[in-house]
Short mmCIF file of the C-alpha atoms (twelve columns), coordinates in Angstrom:
data_MODEL
# 
_entry.id   MODEL 
# 
loop_
_atom_site.group_PDB 
_atom_site.id 
_atom_site.type_symbol 
_atom_site.label_atom_id 
_atom_site.label_alt_id 
_atom_site.label_comp_id 
_atom_site.label_asym_id 
_atom_site.label_seq_id 
_atom_site.Cartn_x 
_atom_site.Cartn_y 
_atom_site.Cartn_z 
_atom_site.pdbx_PDB_model_num 
ATOM 1   C CA . MET A 1   -12.024 -33.723 -16.125 1 
ATOM 2   C CA . ASN A 2   -13.003 -31.177 -13.472 1 
ATOM 3   C CA . THR A 3   -12.017 -27.592 -14.371 1 
ATOM 4   C CA . ASN A 4   -10.372 -27.082 -10.946 1 
ATOM 5   C CA . GLU A 5   -7.894  -29.926 -11.460 1 
ATOM 6   C CA . ILE A 6   -4.552  -29.338 -13.126 1 
ATOM 7   C CA . ASP A 7   -3.614  -31.726 -15.893 1 
ATOM 8   C CA . TYR A 8   0.165   -31.933 -15.583 1 
ATOM 9   C CA . ASN A 9   0.401   -33.948 -18.794 1 
ATOM 10  C CA . ASP A 10  -1.007  -31.026 -20.771 1 
ATOM 11  C CA . VAL A 11  1.849   -29.184 -22.486 1 
ATOM 12  C CA . GLY A 12  0.363   -25.716 -21.813 1 
ATOM 13  C CA . THR A 13  -0.340  -26.272 -18.098 1 
ATOM 14  C CA . PHE A 14  3.205   -26.115 -16.723 1 
ATOM 15  C CA . PRO A 15  4.097   -22.683 -18.137 1 
ATOM 16  C CA . LYS A 16  0.859   -21.265 -16.697 1 
ATOM 17  C CA . PHE A 17  1.565   -22.890 -13.354 1 
ATOM 18  C CA . SER A 18  5.188   -21.706 -13.258 1 
ATOM 19  C CA . ARG A 19  4.182   -18.128 -14.129 1 
ATOM 20  C CA . ALA A 20  1.697   -18.134 -11.249 1 
ATOM 21  C CA . VAL A 21  4.325   -19.448 -8.828  1 
ATOM 22  C CA . ILE A 22  6.867   -16.853 -9.952  1 
ATOM 23  C CA . LYS A 23  4.305   -14.058 -9.518  1 
ATOM 24  C CA . ILE A 24  3.528   -15.261 -5.991  1 
ATOM 25  C CA . LEU A 25  7.231   -15.477 -5.098  1 
ATOM 26  C CA . LEU A 26  7.891   -11.974 -6.450  1 
ATOM 27  C CA . GLU A 27  5.013   -10.578 -4.398  1 
ATOM 28  C CA . MET A 28  6.377   -12.318 -1.303  1 
ATOM 29  C CA . LEU A 29  9.836   -10.845 -1.920  1 
ATOM 30  C CA . LYS A 30  8.402   -7.338  -2.403  1 
ATOM 31  C CA . TRP A 31  6.473   -7.676  0.848   1 
ATOM 32  C CA . MET A 32  9.547   -8.873  2.735   1 
ATOM 33  C CA . ILE A 33  11.676  -5.996  1.440   1 
ATOM 34  C CA . THR A 34  9.112   -3.316  2.276   1 
ATOM 35  C CA . LYS A 35  8.241   -4.717  5.707   1 
ATOM 36  C CA . GLN A 36  11.746  -5.406  6.968   1 
ATOM 37  C CA . PRO A 37  14.612  -3.192  5.941   1 
ATOM 38  C CA . PRO A 38  17.466  -5.363  4.734   1 
ATOM 39  C CA . ALA A 39  20.700  -5.094  6.652   1 
ATOM 40  C CA . ARG A 40  24.053  -6.170  5.331   1 
ATOM 41  C CA . LYS A 41  26.587  -7.739  7.616   1 
ATOM 42  C CA . ILE A 42  30.195  -6.837  7.005   1 
ATOM 43  C CA . GLY A 43  32.519  -8.505  9.445   1 
ATOM 44  C CA . ASP A 44  30.787  -8.366  12.787  1 
ATOM 45  C CA . ARG A 45  28.789  -5.191  12.076  1 
ATOM 46  C CA . TYR A 46  25.498  -4.566  10.306  1 
ATOM 47  C CA . ILE A 47  25.168  -1.635  7.914   1 
ATOM 48  C CA . PHE A 48  22.009  0.170   6.816   1 
ATOM 49  C CA . LEU A 49  21.535  2.547   3.906   1 
ATOM 50  C CA . PRO A 50  19.653  5.803   4.547   1 
ATOM 51  C CA . ILE A 51  16.564  4.428   2.763   1 
ATOM 52  C CA . HIS A 52  16.452  1.545   5.234   1 
ATOM 53  C CA . VAL A 53  16.772  3.869   8.220   1 
ATOM 54  C CA . MET A 54  13.981  6.026   6.759   1 
ATOM 55  C CA . LYS A 55  11.728  2.961   6.540   1 
ATOM 56  C CA . MET A 56  12.598  1.866   10.079  1 
ATOM 57  C CA . PHE A 57  11.680  5.185   11.653  1 
ATOM 58  C CA . GLY A 58  9.124   6.416   9.109   1 
ATOM 59  C CA . PHE A 59  11.272  9.433   8.235   1 
ATOM 60  C CA . SER A 60  10.902  11.464  5.081   1 
ATOM 61  C CA . LEU A 61  14.021  12.267  3.063   1 
ATOM 62  C CA . ARG A 62  14.029  15.787  4.492   1 
ATOM 63  C CA . LYS A 63  13.743  14.511  8.081   1 
ATOM 64  C CA . MET A 64  16.589  12.046  7.477   1 
ATOM 65  C CA . GLN A 65  18.793  14.844  6.129   1 
ATOM 66  C CA . ARG A 66  17.948  17.032  9.140   1 
ATOM 67  C CA . VAL A 67  18.754  14.237  11.600  1 
ATOM 68  C CA . ARG A 68  22.167  13.798  9.983   1 
ATOM 69  C CA . SER A 69  22.963  17.509  9.640   1 
ATOM 70  C CA . ASP A 70  21.970  18.229  13.249  1 
ATOM 71  C CA . GLY A 71  24.336  15.485  14.394  1 
ATOM 72  C CA . GLU A 72  21.547  13.460  15.993  1 
ATOM 73  C CA . MET A 73  22.667  10.273  14.219  1 
ATOM 74  C CA . GLU A 74  26.223  9.406   13.331  1 
ATOM 75  C CA . TYR A 75  26.917  8.077   9.832   1 
ATOM 76  C CA . MET A 76  29.704  6.987   7.535   1 
ATOM 77  C CA . ILE A 77  30.392  8.908   4.327   1 
ATOM 78  C CA . SER A 78  32.610  8.101   1.341   1 
ATOM 79  C CA . ASP A 79  35.525  10.206  0.058   1 
ATOM 80  C CA . ASP A 80  33.406  11.745  -2.686  1 
ATOM 81  C CA . GLY A 81  30.477  12.389  -0.331  1 
ATOM 82  C CA . GLN A 82  28.048  10.394  -2.466  1 
ATOM 83  C CA . THR A 83  27.674  7.225   -0.411  1 
ATOM 84  C CA . ILE A 84  26.287  7.259   3.116   1 
ATOM 85  C CA . PHE A 85  25.494  4.379   5.426   1 
ATOM 86  C CA . HIS A 86  24.862  3.755   9.101   1 
ATOM 87  C CA . TYR A 87  26.254  1.080   11.379  1 
ATOM 88  C CA . ASP A 88  23.864  -0.685  13.710  1 
ATOM 89  C CA . THR A 89  25.637  1.034   16.609  1 
ATOM 90  C CA . HIS A 90  24.771  4.460   15.156  1 
ATOM 91  C CA . ILE A 91  21.103  3.497   15.043  1 
ATOM 92  C CA . GLN A 92  21.254  2.087   18.579  1 
ATOM 93  C CA . GLN A 93  22.832  5.308   19.870  1 
ATOM 94  C CA . TYR A 94  20.066  7.347   18.208  1 
ATOM 95  C CA . ILE A 95  17.382  5.151   19.775  1 
ATOM 96  C CA . ASP A 96  19.014  5.397   23.194  1 
ATOM 97  C CA . SER A 97  19.205  9.190   22.979  1 
ATOM 98  C CA . LYS A 98  15.666  9.815   21.670  1 
ATOM 99  C CA . PHE A 99  13.482  7.102   23.178  1 
ATOM 100 C CA . VAL A 100 12.706  5.940   26.703  1 
ATOM 101 C CA . SER A 101 11.079  2.805   28.050  1 
ATOM 102 C CA . SER A 102 7.308   2.992   28.431  1 
ATOM 103 C CA . ARG A 103 7.745   1.940   32.084  1 
ATOM 104 C CA . SER A 104 10.092  4.764   33.027  1 
ATOM 105 C CA . PRO A 105 8.973   7.915   34.880  1 
ATOM 106 C CA . GLU A 106 10.054  10.063  31.935  1 
ATOM 107 C CA . ALA A 107 7.701   8.121   29.671  1 
ATOM 108 C CA . GLU A 108 4.769   9.141   31.859  1 
ATOM 109 C CA . ALA A 109 5.713   12.801  31.465  1 
ATOM 110 C CA . ARG A 110 6.017   12.361  27.684  1 
ATOM 111 C CA . MET A 111 2.597   10.700  27.513  1 
ATOM 112 C CA . GLN A 112 1.003   13.545  29.488  1 
ATOM 113 C CA . LYS A 113 2.642   16.081  27.194  1 
ATOM 114 C CA . ARG A 114 1.370   14.146  24.180  1 
ATOM 115 C CA . CYS A 115 -2.178  14.013  25.580  1 
ATOM 116 C CA . LYS A 116 -2.159  17.749  26.314  1 
ATOM 117 C CA . LYS A 117 -0.954  18.474  22.801  1 
ATOM 118 C CA . ALA A 118 -3.672  16.235  21.319  1 
ATOM 119 C CA . ASN A 119 -6.370  17.915  23.428  1 
ATOM 120 C CA . LEU A 120 -5.207  21.379  22.394  1 
ATOM 121 C CA . THR A 121 -5.233  20.343  18.770  1 
ATOM 122 C CA . LYS A 122 -8.724  18.864  19.090  1 
ATOM 123 C CA . GLY A 123 -10.050 21.969  20.824  1 
ATOM 124 C CA . SER A 124 -8.721  24.322  18.180  1 
ATOM 125 C CA . LYS A 125 -10.336 22.342  15.375  1 
ATOM 126 C CA . SER A 126 -13.618 21.595  17.114  1 
ATOM 127 C CA . GLY A 127 -15.560 24.528  15.803  1 
ATOM 128 C CA . ALA A 128 -14.302 27.687  17.451  1 
ATOM 129 C CA . LYS A 129 -15.710 30.407  15.217  1 
ATOM 130 C CA . HIS A 130 -13.620 33.395  14.303  1 
ATOM 131 C CA . LYS A 131 -15.158 36.833  13.863  1 
# 
């Protein structure tokens, strides 16, 4: 028998095969969870935990806390103050208030500002010697 073929009649083959399949499925699940934040639907609304919002926007814990404390993003909080979550409408309102379409005139101004900032940063690091 060729070593690449699986002998399904062998008693020890199936457990090895099933372990490999389970490992592959677990890796796929991990990838899906890290790449797409899971949302829960309750009634007609989706809810997101702070960790999911942090993954969506690439926020650190500190940035997420600042966004909430500054009132930039609305959230729901439990009676004891321990549980926090966001409705999809809260996230949409945050996006609408902070982001603009790349085709809008304001986007052009933001891109120019970004380019100027990048050029200033490059110039300051490019070898200006201090005395």
